[in-house]
VEXPASE-674487 format. One line per 8 residues: number of its first residue (from 1); their letters; for each residue x, y, z of N, C-alpha, C. Coordinates in steps of 0.1 Angstrom, whole numbers, always signed. Example, Ala and Ser with C-alpha at 12.3 -4.5 7.8 and 13.67 -1.06 7.14 Angstrom:
% VEXPASE-674487
1 = AS = +132:-57:+78:+123:-45:+78:+132:-33:+78 | +128:-22:+71:+137:-11:+71:+129:+0:+79
//
This chain:
% VEXPASE-674487
1 = MKDVFARL = +8:-12:+0:+0:+0:+0:+9:+12:+0 | +19:+12:+8:+29:+23:+8:+34:+26:-6 | +37:+16:-13:+43:+17:-27:+33:+24:-36 | +20:+21:-34:+9:+27:-42:+9:+42:-40 | +9:+46:-27:+9:+60:-24:+21:+68:-29 | +33:+61:-28:+45:+67:-33:+45:+69:-48 | +39:+59:-55:+38:+60:-70:+28:+71:-74 | +17:+72:-66:+7:+83:-69:+14:+97:-67
9 = ASDFLSAI = +21:+98:-56:+27:+111:-53:+38:+114:-64 | +45:+104:-68:+54:+106:-79:+48:+110:-92 | +36:+104:-95:+29:+107:-107:+23:+121:-107 | +19:+126:-96:+13:+139:-95:+22:+150:-89 | +35:+147:-88:+44:+156:-82:+45:+169:-89 | +45:+169:-102:+46:+182:-110:+33:+190:-107 | +21:+184:-106:+9:+191:-104:+9:+197:-89 | +15:+190:-80:+16:+194:-66:+25:+206:-65
17 = VFLVIYLI = +37:+205:-72:+47:+216:-72:+41:+228:-78 | +34:+226:-90:+28:+237:-96:+18:+245:-87 | +9:+237:-81:-1:+243:-72:+5:+250:-60 | +15:+244:-54:+21:+251:-42:+28:+264:-46 | +36:+263:-57:+43:+275:-61:+34:+286:-66 | +23:+282:-73:+14:+292:-78:+6:+298:-66 | +2:+290:-56:-5:+296:-45:+4:+305:-37 | +17:+302:-36:+26:+310:-28:+29:+323:-35
25 = TDNVILAT = +32:+322:-48:+37:+334:-56:+27:+341:-65 | +16:+334:-68:+6:+339:-77:+12:+342:-91 | +23:+334:-94:+30:+336:-107:+29:+324:-115 | +21:+324:-126:+18:+313:-134:+31:+308:-141 | +39:+318:-146:+51:+314:-154:+61:+307:-145 | +63:+312:-133:+73:+306:-124:+68:+292:-120 | +55:+291:-116:+50:+278:-112:+50:+268:-123 | +47:+272:-135:+47:+262:-146:+61:+258:-150
33 = SVAIAGAV = +70:+268:-150:+84:+265:-153:+91:+255:-143 | +88:+258:-131:+93:+249:-120:+87:+235:-121 | +74:+234:-124:+67:+221:-126:+73:+213:-138 | +76:+220:-149:+82:+213:-161:+96:+209:-157 | +104:+218:-151:+117:+214:-148:+118:+202:-138 | +108:+203:-128:+107:+192:-118:+104:+179:-125 | +95:+179:-134:+91:+166:-141:+102:+161:-149 | +110:+169:-156:+121:+165:-163:+132:+160:-154
41 = AQVIYARV = +135:+167:-143:+145:+162:-133:+141:+149:-127 | +128:+147:-124:+123:+135:-119:+126:+123:-128 | +124:+124:-141:+127:+114:-150:+142:+111:-151 | +150:+122:-152:+165:+121:-153:+170:+114:-140 | +165:+117:-128:+169:+111:-116:+166:+96:-116 | +154:+92:-120:+151:+78:-121:+160:+71:-131 | +163:+77:-142:+172:+70:-152:+186:+69:-146 | +191:+79:-139:+204:+78:-133:+205:+67:-123
49 = KGRELGYM = +194:+66:-115:+193:+55:-105:+191:+41:-111 | +188:+41:-124:+186:+28:-130:+172:+22:-129 | +163:+31:-125:+149:+26:-124:+143:+25:-137 | +135:+14:-139:+128:+13:-151:+116:+22:-151 | +114:+30:-161:+102:+39:-162:+92:+33:-171 | +79:+33:-166:+68:+28:-174:+63:+38:-183 | +53:+34:-191:+46:+42:-201:+40:+54:-194 | +33:+52:-183:+26:+63:-176:+36:+74:-172
57 = TYASLALV = +48:+71:-168:+58:+81:-164:+61:+90:-176 | +64:+84:-188:+67:+92:-200:+54:+99:-204 | +42:+93:-203:+30:+100:-207:+28:+112:-198 | +31:+111:-185:+29:+122:-176:+39:+133:-179 | +51:+129:-182:+61:+139:-186:+57:+147:-198 | +52:+139:-208:+47:+146:-221:+36:+156:-218 | +27:+151:-209:+15:+160:-206:+20:+173:-199 | +29:+171:-189:+34:+183:-182:+41:+193:-192
65 = IVLGTVTL = +49:+187:-201:+56:+196:-211:+45:+203:-220 | +36:+195:-226:+26:+200:-235:+17:+210:-228 | +11:+206:-217:+2:+215:-210:+9:+227:-204 | +21:+224:-199:+29:+235:-193:+33:+245:-204 | +36:+241:-216:+39:+250:-227:+27:+258:-231 | +15:+252:-231:+3:+259:-235:+0:+269:-223 | +3:+265:-211:+1:+274:-200:+10:+286:-201 | +23:+284:-204:+32:+295:-206:+28:+304:-217
73 = LTNDPRFM = +24:+298:-228:+20:+306:-240:+8:+315:-237 | -1:+309:-230:-14:+317:-227:-14:+324:-214 | -5:+321:-205:-4:+327:-192:-17:+323:-184 | -22:+310:-186:-34:+306:-181:-32:+292:-173 | -34:+292:-160:-31:+280:-152:-41:+269:-155 | -52:+271:-161:-62:+261:-162:-57:+249:-170 | -48:+251:-179:-43:+239:-187:-35:+230:-178 | -27:+235:-169:-19:+226:-159:-29:+220:-150
81 = LAKPAIAH = -40:+227:-146:-49:+221:-137:-57:+210:-143 | -58:+209:-156:-66:+199:-163:-58:+186:-164 | -45:+186:-161:-37:+174:-163:-42:+161:-155 | -47:+162:-143:-52:+150:-137:-64:+144:-144 | -71:+152:-151:-83:+147:-158:-79:+137:-169 | -68:+141:-176:-63:+132:-186:-59:+118:-180 | -53:+119:-168:-49:+106:-162:-62:+98:-158 | -72:+105:-153:-84:+98:-150:-91:+92:-162
89 = FAIGAIML = -90:+99:-174:-96:+94:-186:-88:+82:-191 | -75:+82:-190:-66:+71:-194:-69:+59:-186 | -69:+61:-173:-72:+50:-164:-86:+44:-166 | -96:+53:-168:-109:+48:-171:-110:+40:-183 | -103:+44:-194:-102:+36:-206:-96:+22:-204 | -86:+22:-196:-80:+9:-193:-90:+0:-185 | -97:+6:-176:-107:-1:-168:-119:-6:-176 | -120:-2:-188:-131:-7:-197:-129:-21:-202
97 = KRGWMLRY = -117:-26:-200:-114:-40:-204:-121:-50:-195 | -129:-58:-201:-137:-68:-193:-128:-77:-184 | -131:-77:-171:-124:-86:-162:-111:-81:-157 | -107:-69:-160:-94:-63:-155:-92:-65:-140 | -103:-64:-133:-102:-64:-119:-100:-78:-112 | -103:-89:-120:-102:-102:-115:-88:-106:-109 | -78:-101:-116:-64:-105:-111:-60:-98:-98 | -68:-88:-94:-65:-81:-81:-74:-86:-69
105 = MPPMVVET = -83:-95:-72:-92:-100:-62:-86:-113:-56 | -90:-116:-43:-86:-129:-37:-94:-140:-44 | -87:-152:-44:-94:-163:-52:-108:-166:-47 | -111:-164:-34:-124:-167:-29:-135:-158:-36 | -131:-145:-38:-141:-136:-45:-142:-140:-60 | -131:-143:-66:-131:-146:-80:-139:-159:-83 | -138:-169:-74:-145:-182:-75:-160:-180:-72 | -163:-171:-63:-177:-170:-58:-185:-160:-65
113 = APEYVTAA = -180:-149:-69:-188:-138:-75:-180:-131:-86 | -176:-138:-97:-168:-131:-107:-176:-121:-115 | -190:-123:-116:-198:-113:-123:-198:-100:-115 | -198:-100:-102:-197:-88:-94:-184:-81:-96 | -173:-88:-97:-160:-82:-99:-160:-75:-113 | -165:-82:-123:-166:-76:-136:-174:-63:-136 | -186:-63:-130:-194:-52:-129:-187:-40:-121 | -180:-44:-111:-173:-34:-103:-162:-27:-111
121 = GYAWAVLM = -156:-35:-120:-146:-30:-129:-151:-19:-138 | -163:-22:-143:-170:-12:-152:-174:+1:-144 | -179:-2:-131:-183:+9:-123:-171:+18:-120 | -159:+12:-118:-147:+20:-115:-143:+29:-128 | -145:+23:-140:-143:+30:-152:-152:+43:-153 | -165:+41:-150:-174:+52:-150:-170:+62:-140 | -166:+58:-128:-161:+67:-117:-149:+76:-122 | -140:+69:-129:-128:+76:-134:-132:+87:-145
129 = FALGAGTI = -141:+83:-154:-146:+93:-164:-153:+104:-157 | -161:+102:-147:-168:+112:-140:-159:+121:-133 | -149:+116:-126:-139:+124:-119:-131:+132:-129 | -127:+126:-140:-120:+134:-151:-128:+146:-156 | -141:+143:-159:-150:+154:-163:-151:+165:-153 | -152:+161:-140:-153:+170:-129:-140:+178:-128 | -129:+172:-130:-116:+179:-129:-116:+190:-140 | -120:+187:-152:-119:+197:-162:-129:+209:-159
137 = IVAWTGDL = -141:+205:-155:-150:+216:-151:-145:+225:-140 | -139:+219:-130:-134:+227:-119:-121:+235:-123 | -113:+228:-131:-101:+235:-136:-105:+247:-145 | -115:+246:-152:-119:+257:-161:-124:+269:-154 | -128:+267:-141:-132:+279:-133:-120:+288:-130 | -109:+281:-130:-96:+289:-126:-95:+291:-111 | -104:+286:-103:-103:+288:-89:-94:+277:-83 | -82:+281:-79:-72:+271:-74:-76:+264:-61
145 = KLWAFYIS = -83:+272:-52:-87:+266:-40:-98:+255:-42 | -107:+258:-51:-118:+249:-54:-111:+236:-61 | -102:+239:-70:-95:+228:-77:-88:+219:-67 | -80:+225:-58:-73:+217:-48:-83:+209:-39 | -94:+215:-35:-104:+208:-27:-110:+197:-35 | -113:+199:-48:-119:+189:-56:-109:+177:-58 | -97:+180:-61:-87:+169:-64:-84:+161:-51 | -82:+168:-40:-79:+161:-28:-91:+155:-20
153 = VIAGGAKV = -101:+163:-18:-112:+158:-10:-123:+150:-18 | -128:+156:-29:-138:+150:-37:-133:+138:-45 | -123:+140:-53:-118:+129:-61:-112:+118:-52 | -104:+122:-43:-98:+112:-34:-109:+105:-25 | -118:+113:-20:-129:+107:-12:-138:+98:-20 | -141:+101:-32:-149:+93:-40:-143:+79:-42 | -130:+79:-44:-123:+66:-46:-123:+58:-33 | -120:+65:-22:-121:+57:-9:-135:+52:-7
161 = LAFAVQYV = -145:+60:-9:-159:+56:-7:-162:+44:-16 | -158:+45:-29:-161:+34:-38:-154:+21:-34 | -142:+22:-29:-135:+11:-24:-142:+4:-12 | -146:+13:-3:-153:+8:+9:-167:+1:+5 | -174:+7:-4:-187:+1:-8:-184:-12:-15 | -174:-12:-24:-171:-24:-31:-167:-35:-21 | -159:-32:-11:-155:-42:-1:-167:-48:+6 | -176:-39:+11:-188:-44:+18:-197:-52:+9
169 = VFRLVVTS = -199:-48:-3:-208:-56:-12:-201:-70:-15 | -188:-70:-18:-182:-83:-21:-182:-92:-9 | -180:-86:+3:-180:-94:+15:-194:-100:+18 | -205:-92:+16:-218:-97:+18:-222:-107:+7 | -219:-105:-5:-222:-115:-16:-214:-128:-14 | -202:-127:-11:-194:-139:-9:-199:-147:+3 | -201:-140:+14:-206:-147:+26:-219:-153:+24 | -228:-146:+17:-242:-151:+14:-241:-164:+5
177 = RRCAAARA = -233:-163:-5:-232:-174:-14:-225:-186:-8 | -215:-184:+0:-208:-195:+7:-217:-202:+17 | -225:-194:+24:-235:-199:+34:-246:-207:+27 | -251:-202:+15:-261:-209:+8:-255:-222:+2 | -243:-222:-2:-236:-234:-7:-234:-245:+4 | -231:-240:+16:-229:-249:+27:-242:-256:+31 | -253:-248:+30:-266:-254:+34:-271:-264:+23 | -267:-262:+11:-272:-271:+0:-265:-284:-1
//
């Protein structure tokens, strides 16, 4: 679990740096420049350390450079704020693959309720698309405090809530089906 949070922090480091510097200085050009430099430095550091970089790392770097350049050219922070939406859309698209979630479930759940796991996978895809759309809507307002609240509390809270609901539903379904099978 610790590794997951470290990877997420790494993936969103440039957005975090951008937000912090922009909130402190109110300077779009400085915040964007530092975010771009930080993303490039992050990739260089990983390569020097011999770490294998995945597709998402390079995609994130490309997004920071492209959206950062547009932000610099327009002097408009909304383009940098939209970056997490693209990640949500990409993850949502991956989650549209039937049964993607089966490999992450305990064998008991896969054997007992595979159709629920498949349905939950699609529900997660819908959630990612909804969060991505919400991110774009909030980013377009240009209100950094609202955006920070949305990304941290709303988007993060929605994922935690979805996980909790999924856990309870799976637990109830598996328990119910195993009890019914034991009685039969």
